[in-house]
C-alpha positions in Angstrom: 7.3 12.4 23.2 8.9 11.3 19.9 7.9 13.1 16.8 5.3 11.2 14.7 6.5 9.4 11.6 6.0 11.1 8.3 5.7 8.7 5.4 7.9 9.9 2.5 6.8 9.9 -1.1 9.4 7.2 -1.8 8.1 4.8 0.8 4.4 5.7 0.0 5.1 4.8 -3.7 6.6 1.5 -2.6 3.6 0.7 -0.4 1.2 1.5 -3.2 3.1 -0.7 -5.6 3.2 -3.6 -3.1 -0.5 -3.3 -2.4 -1.4 -3.1 -6.1 0.7 -6.1 -6.9 -0.9 -8.1 -4.1 -4.4 -7.1 -5.3 -3.8 -7.8 -8.9 -2.3 -11.2 -8.2 -5.4 -12.1 -6.2 -7.6 -11.0 -9.0 -5.7 -13.2 -11.4 -6.2 -16.1 -9.0 -9.9 -15.2 -8.6 -9.5 -15.1 -4.8 -12.6 -13.8 -3.0 -11.0 -13.2 0.3 -7.4 -12.3 1.2 -5.5 -12.5 4.4 -3.7 -9.4 5.9 -0.4 -8.9 4.2 2.6 -7.9 6.3 6.0 -6.8 4.9 9.0 -4.6 5.6 9.4 -1.7 3.3 12.6 0.3 3.1 13.2 3.6 1.5 14.5 7.1 1.9 12.7 9.6 4.2 12.2 13.2 3.0 15.4 14.2 4.8 17.3 11.5 3.0 17.7 9.1 5.9 17.1 5.4 5.3 14.1 3.9 7.0 12.4 0.5 7.2 8.8 0.2 8.3 6.6 -2.8 9.1 3.6 -2.3 6.8 0.3 -4.1 7.2 -2.1 -4.1 4.2 -5.6 -5.1 5.2 -7.6 -6.0 2.1 -11.2 -5.3 2.0 -13.3 -7.6 -0.1 -12.2 -7.5 -3.8 -15.7 -6.6 -4.9 -15.6 -2.8 -5.1 -19.3 -2.5 -4.3 -18.6 -3.8 -0.8 -15.6 -1.5 0.0 -14.1 1.9 -0.6 -10.5 0.7 -0.5 -7.7 -1.1 1.3 -6.4 0.0 4.7 -2.7 0.4 5.2 -1.0 0.6 8.7 2.6 1.7 9.0 3.9 2.7 12.5 1.4 5.2 13.9 -0.2 6.0 10.5 -3.4 4.4 9.0 -4.7 5.3 5.6 -6.7 3.9 2.7 -5.7 3.1 -0.9 -8.8 3.5 -3.0 -10.2 0.7 -5.2 -9.5 2.9 -8.3 -5.8 3.1 -7.3 -5.6 -0.6 -6.9 -7.0 -1.1 -10.4 -4.3 1.1 -12.1 -1.8 -0.7 -14.2 1.7 -0.9 -12.9 2.9 0.5 -16.3 1.4 3.9 -15.3 3.7 4.2 -12.2 6.6 5.5 -14.2 4.5 8.2 -15.8 3.0 9.5 -12.6 6.3 10.4 -10.9 
């Protein structure tokens, strides 16, 4: 059985940036419902190997009272990005590294 995929910090950061950008663009447009967002994200794994993953971002309703976050699916991994994380400014990304 193949070893499960571990998402590296590099790829995780790119996924978070992509999700946050998608969310903030929707807020600027005052969208009340968003379709699933699919994209390929490439980056370096922890061992330095290059990897591309098909990532699905499944937005919950933008109204934070109705959701706890957005779901991300990449390969065999599923996790959530919190609403608070989606609200963060992209300008903070450089300082959190």
